[in-house]
C-alpha positions in Angstrom: -2.8 2.7 13.1 -2.4 5.5 15.0 -6.0 6.7 13.6 -7.7 4.0 14.5 -6.3 4.3 18.1 -7.6 8.1 17.8 -10.4 7.1 16.6 -10.8 4.4 19.2 -10.1 6.7 22.5 -12.7 9.2 21.0 -15.3 6.4 20.9 -14.1 5.4 24.5 -14.8 8.6 26.1 -17.5 9.7 24.3 -19.5 6.2 25.4 -17.7 5.7 28.6 -17.5 8.9 29.9 -20.8 8.6 32.7 -21.7 12.5 31.9 -21.3 12.0 28.5 -24.0 8.8 29.0 -25.8 11.3 31.4 -26.3 13.9 29.0 -26.1 11.6 25.8 -28.6 8.1 26.6 -31.2 9.4 23.6 -27.4 9.6 20.9 -26.4 6.3 22.6 -29.9 4.6 22.3 -29.0 5.5 18.5 -26.2 3.8 18.2 -26.6 1.0 19.7 -29.9 1.0 16.9 -27.9 1.8 14.4 -25.7 -1.2 15.4 -28.7 -3.1 15.6 -29.5 -2.6 12.0 -26.3 -3.6 10.6 -25.2 -6.9 13.2 -26.4 -9.8 11.7 -26.8 -13.1 14.0 -23.5 -15.1 12.6 -23.2 -18.7 12.0 -20.3 -20.3 12.2 -19.9 -22.2 8.1 -20.3 -26.1 9.1 -16.4 -26.7 7.5 -14.8 -24.2 9.8 -13.2 -22.5 7.0 -12.5 -19.1 7.0 -12.4 -17.0 3.8 -9.8 -14.1 3.1 -11.7 -11.3 3.7 -12.9 -13.1 6.8 -9.7 -13.2 7.5 -8.7 -9.7 6.0 -11.4 -8.0 8.0 -10.3 -9.9 11.5 -6.2 -8.5 10.7 -8.2 -5.0 10.0 -10.9 -5.1 13.4 -7.3 -6.8 15.6 -6.0 -3.2 16.7 -9.0 -1.4 16.9 -10.4 -3.9 19.5 -7.1 -4.1 21.5 -7.4 -0.7 21.9 -10.9 -0.6 22.9 -10.1 -3.1 25.6 -6.6 -1.4 27.0 -8.6 2.3 26.9 -11.3 0.6 28.6 -9.8 -0.6 31.5 -7.4 2.6 31.9 -10.5 4.2 31.9 -12.2 1.8 34.8 -8.5 1.8 37.1 -8.5 5.6 36.9 -11.8 5.7 38.3 -12.9 8.1 35.2 -15.5 5.1 35.0 -17.3 2.7 37.4 -17.8 -0.9 35.9 -21.7 -1.0 35.8 -23.9 -3.3 33.5 -24.8 -0.2 31.7 -20.5 0.5 30.9 -20.6 -2.9 29.8 -23.4 -3.0 27.4 -21.6 0.1 25.8 -18.2 -1.9 26.2 -19.7 -4.8 24.3 -21.9 -2.8 21.6 -18.7 -0.6 20.8 -16.7 -3.8 20.1 -19.5 -4.8 17.6 -19.5 -1.4 16.3 -15.8 -1.6 15.5 -16.4 -4.9 13.9 -18.9 -4.4 11.5 -17.4 -1.2 10.3 -14.0 -3.9 9.7 -16.7 -6.2 7.7 -17.2 -8.8 10.2 -21.1 -8.2 9.9 -21.2 -10.9 13.0 -19.6 -8.7 15.2 -18.1 -9.5 18.4 -18.9 -13.4 18.0 -17.7 -13.7 14.7 -14.4 -11.9 15.9 -14.1 -14.6 18.4 -15.1 -17.4 15.9 -12.1 -16.6 13.3 -9.9 -16.0 16.8 -10.9 -19.3 18.1 -10.4 -21.3 14.2 -7.2 -19.6 12.8 -5.6 -22.7 14.1 -7.7 -25.1 12.8 -5.7 -27.3 10.4 -8.1 -26.0 6.9 -7.3 -22.2 7.8 -3.8 -23.0 7.9 -2.6 -22.2 4.2 -4.6 -19.0 4.3 -3.7 -17.4 7.5 0.0 -18.2 6.6 -0.6 -16.4 3.7 -2.5 -13.3 5.3 -0.5 -13.0 8.0 2.9 -13.7 6.2 1.6 -10.1 3.3 1.9 -8.1 6.9 
């Protein structure tokens, strides 16, 4: 967990810090291109059933996204980063990168869909099995 927090902080500091944004616009564009190459449009399954692989990937992704959100908020509150359209895009790209790296190829959209559908009665048994193992 600490490893993921350190990675998220490093990623956040590099991508959100205004000095880094100005000095590495090409790098940010390359990172966005990488996300776009591996990110696939997410189409929810018609039966709304979450597979065990998706549950596991969601669980692995959850802590990293939480850390990213906390760190981003702290950066804004401390004045290191000013909220702007550019920082929001960078933040959204970071969310997608984390999701894709953890196995959610539909990115943050897929992560949100899983979060919203965990309470579905069709997913309760799987949820209990996955969460119960942790």
